[in-house]
C-alpha positions as CSV (number, residue, x, y, z in Angstrom):
1,X,54.2,111.9,44.1
2,X,57.4,112.9,46.0
3,X,58.6,116.1,45.7
4,X,62.2,115.9,44.3
5,X,62.9,119.3,45.5
6,X,62.4,118.1,49.1
7,X,64.5,115.1,48.7
8,X,68.6,115.2,50.2
9,X,71.1,112.5,48.1
10,X,73.4,110.6,50.8
11,X,76.2,108.2,51.3
12,X,76.3,105.8,54.0
13,X,80.2,104.7,54.5
14,X,81.2,102.2,57.2
15,X,78.6,103.9,60.0
16,X,78.6,107.6,59.1
17,X,76.2,109.3,56.9
18,X,77.6,112.0,54.4
19,X,76.4,114.5,52.0
20,X,77.9,115.5,49.0
21,X,77.2,119.3,49.1
22,X,75.2,121.5,52.1
23,X,72.1,122.6,50.7
24,X,72.5,125.9,52.8
25,X,76.1,126.6,52.6
26,X,77.3,124.7,50.1
27,X,80.3,122.6,51.7
28,X,81.3,119.7,50.6
29,X,81.8,115.9,52.2
30,X,79.4,117.1,55.4
31,X,79.5,114.4,58.0
32,X,75.7,114.1,59.6
33,X,75.0,113.6,63.3
34,X,72.8,110.4,62.1
35,X,73.1,106.4,62.8
36,X,72.7,103.9,60.8
37,X,70.0,103.2,63.4
38,X,68.2,106.3,63.0
39,X,67.6,105.6,59.2
40,X,65.5,102.6,59.9
41,X,63.4,104.8,62.9
42,X,62.5,107.2,60.3
43,X,61.6,105.0,57.5
44,X,59.4,103.5,59.9
45,X,57.8,106.7,60.7
46,X,59.8,109.1,63.4
47,X,60.5,112.4,62.7
48,X,63.9,113.8,63.0
49,X,65.3,117.0,63.4
50,X,69.2,117.2,61.5
51,X,71.1,120.0,62.3
52,X,73.9,120.6,59.3
53,X,77.2,120.8,61.6
54,X,78.8,123.4,58.9
55,X,76.5,126.3,59.2
56,X,73.5,125.1,61.8
57,X,71.0,124.9,59.3
58,X,68.1,122.8,60.3
59,X,65.5,120.7,58.3
60,X,63.5,118.0,59.4
61,X,63.5,114.4,58.2
62,X,60.2,113.0,57.4
63,X,61.4,109.6,55.4
64,X,64.3,107.8,54.1
65,X,65.3,105.7,51.4
66,X,68.6,103.7,50.5
67,X,69.8,106.8,48.4
68,X,67.6,109.7,49.5
69,X,66.4,111.7,53.2
70,X,62.8,113.4,52.3
71,X,62.3,116.4,54.2
72,X,59.8,118.9,55.0
73,X,61.3,121.8,53.1
74,X,63.1,122.4,50.0
75,X,67.0,121.4,49.9
76,X,67.5,121.7,46.3
77,X,66.7,123.6,43.1
78,X,65.7,121.4,39.9
């Protein structure tokens, strides 16, 4: 079973990937330093260290789908 508290919803606009709110500092509409091509690599099994540009907090992304990024740590409370 996938732990939903480790899933971070994202939006893809053109070639940019955004999250509505940073799970660490609460900043709105954060542009992530991820490319759409990297999402396919992550889906195939490659891990990716993601550093949020707003507060420099870090998470490791282990999987992705068309709506969510799965991380190794809790990023939201349910």
